[in-house]
N, C-alpha and C positions, 0 to 999 in steps of 0.2 A: 220955761217949762220944757220938760223932756219930751221929745217926739215919741209918740206911741205907734206901735206896729201890731197888726193882727195876724195871727197864725192859726192854722189848723194843725193840731198835734194828733197824729194817728198812731195808735199803739196796738200791736197784735202780739198774741202769745199763743203758742201751740199747746199750752197747758194752763189750766186755771188753778189759782191758789189764793187763799185768803190774804188780803192786804195789798194787792197789786195797785189798785186805784188809790188807796191811802198813801202808799209809798210815793206814787207819782205826784200826787197833790202836795205832799210834804216837801218834795224837792222844789216845787214851784213857789211855795209860801215866802221864802226869804226875798224873792224878786218882786213881791207885791203884784203878782199876776192877777189880772181880772178875768174870771171865767165867764165868758159870754154865753156859752152853750156847752152841753156835755151829753154824750150818748154812749151807752154800753150795750153790747150784745154778746151773748155766750151761747154757743152751739157745740155740743159734744166735745167739751174740754178745749174749745177754741175761743179765745177772748178777743173781741174787737172793741176798742175804745176810741172815741173821737172827742176832742176838746177844742173848742174855738176860744182862743185866749188873746188878751191884749196885754202887751208888755212894753216897757220902754226900749227904745233902740239900744241904749247903753247896756241894758241887762239881757237883751235877747240872746246874744252869743254865749254869755256866761250860763244862762239857763239851759240852752241847748247842750252845752258841754256837760253839765250836771245830769241832764236826762240821758245823754249817750252813755255816761258812766253807769247810771242806774240800769239802763237797758242791757248792758253787757253783764252786769252782776246778776240780773234777774232773767236773762235769756229772753229779752223782749225785742221786738222789731219796732223802731220808732222812726217816724217821718215828720218833717216840719215843712208845711206848705204855706207860703205867704198868701194873705188874702187882702186884696186892695180895699180901700175904704168904700169906693163905689159898689164893689161886689157885696161887701158886708151890708151896706145900706139897702141894696136891692133885696137881700135875703131877709132883712128885718121887715121891709115893706110887704114881702110875700107872706110873712107870718100872720098878717092880718086876715088871711084867707083861713076859713075853718079847716082844721085838720082833725082826723079821728084815728083812734087805735082800734084795730079789729083783732080779737083773739079767737082763734079757732081751736077747739078742743076735740080730739078724736084719738082713738087707739091707733089708727093709721090714716094717712091722708094721701090721696092720689092727686096727681097733677090735674086731672080732669075736674076734680072737686074744687081745687084751689082756683082753677081757671073760671069756674062758675062764680065763685065768690068775688074774684077781682073784676069780673065783667059787671056784676051787679053794682059794685062800688063805683066803677068808672061811669056807669050810666046815671048815677044819682049824685 
């Protein structure tokens, strides 16, 4: 059985355009990458994507090479950070703790107002 490795793939783009995530995932498909977690954030045309992936040791370097080629073509910044199995297991255990998403809608938001929101969340 092939040894598996876990990596955090971090992708940043200074401009957003349709299909970036689709193209990245398409590149990973031939390597039978297992996506353990994925998160995306977009703020004023800045894209930040994080994918925690599991891939065989034999395929990891080939996958990274393909992602580097894609990043050059699409003008993306890509980083690969290894994640140890104990670190991953600790992360999974911590997910048993309740987590919440808070959405704040306003025409404008001052740091003072956001500070009040985060203080209430921290206390409860």
